[in-house]
N, C-alpha and C positions, 0 to 999 in steps of 0.2 A: 748485906755487903757485897761487894762487885767481885766477880770472877776473875781469876788472872788465868789466860791464857798461854800456853806455850806456843812457839811455832809449829812445834808437830801436833799440837792438840786443834788449833785453829785450821790446818791443813785438812783434817778429818771432816771440816763442814763446808766442803765445796759442792754439796749437791748430788753429789756420786751415790752417796747413801740416801736412799729415799726417807729412810727413819730418821735421819739426823737434820736439824735444820740447818740453813746456808748463812755463814757468816762472812761478813766483810769488814775489815779494820780499816780505820782512817787515823791517823795520828794518834795511834795507841789505843783508841776506843773500836770496841765490838760491837757492829750491828747486827741485828736479827733481818736480814732481807728476803726469808723465807715466804712471805707473803707475796712476793715478785718473782717467782720462780721462772716465770717467763721471761724475766730478764737477767737474771743469774745465774739459772741451772744450766746444765751440761747441754751444749748446743747452743745456748741463748749468746746474744750480744756480748753481753757483760761478764759471762762466767768467767773472762779471765782474773776478775777481781776475787771470785768466790774462794773463800779459805785463806786468803791472805790479805797482809797490810797493803793495801793499793794506793798509799800517801804518794809517793814518786808519781806513779801512773797516772794518778788523779791531777795531781798539780802540772802534771806536763800533758794533758790530755792526750794521753797513749794507752793503746790496748794491746800493748807490748808485752809478752809474760815478763821478760826481762826486766821492765819497769816497776813489775808488782813486788816493790820492796818497801821495807818501812824507813829507809833513810831518806830524807826530803832537806837536810840541811845545806845542799848546794844549789836549791832550786834559787831560779832569780825572783824580783820582788812580783813580777808579774804573775810567776805560778806558782809563789806562795800565796796570792789572794784567789787564784783560782783555786788552789787546795782549799783554804779557808770558806770558799763557796761552796764546796762540795762538800765540806763536813757541815755547813748549816743546811744544805739540802738534806743530806742523810737524817741530821739530828731532828728535823722536822718532820718524817717520813717513817722511820724505822727506831726501833726501842734500843737502848744500848745496854748490852747484856754482858759485858764485863770490858777489861783492858787487856792489853797484852802484857807480855812480862817485861819488856823494853819500854814501856809507857813510863 
């Protein structure tokens, strides 16, 4: 059975606690990206996504913290394709460990 993560639970997996795995959610699916700490850990280029649902940011190709939200219904067709491509990228590389409560 897949685990359901609340926003608060997901936020605890941002890499600041070195004993906890690092998770990134996309379109409600939670991926374990712990094997790429050099990319998602504190101080890394993609740390902004860690512990969050980064759907909107990925669709917009944005590294802005304010874009790291699960809401993506207002993305245009090109941005939605970009988001779908990111989902496929993550799906091929990282295990899904659960869903967000809003999925």
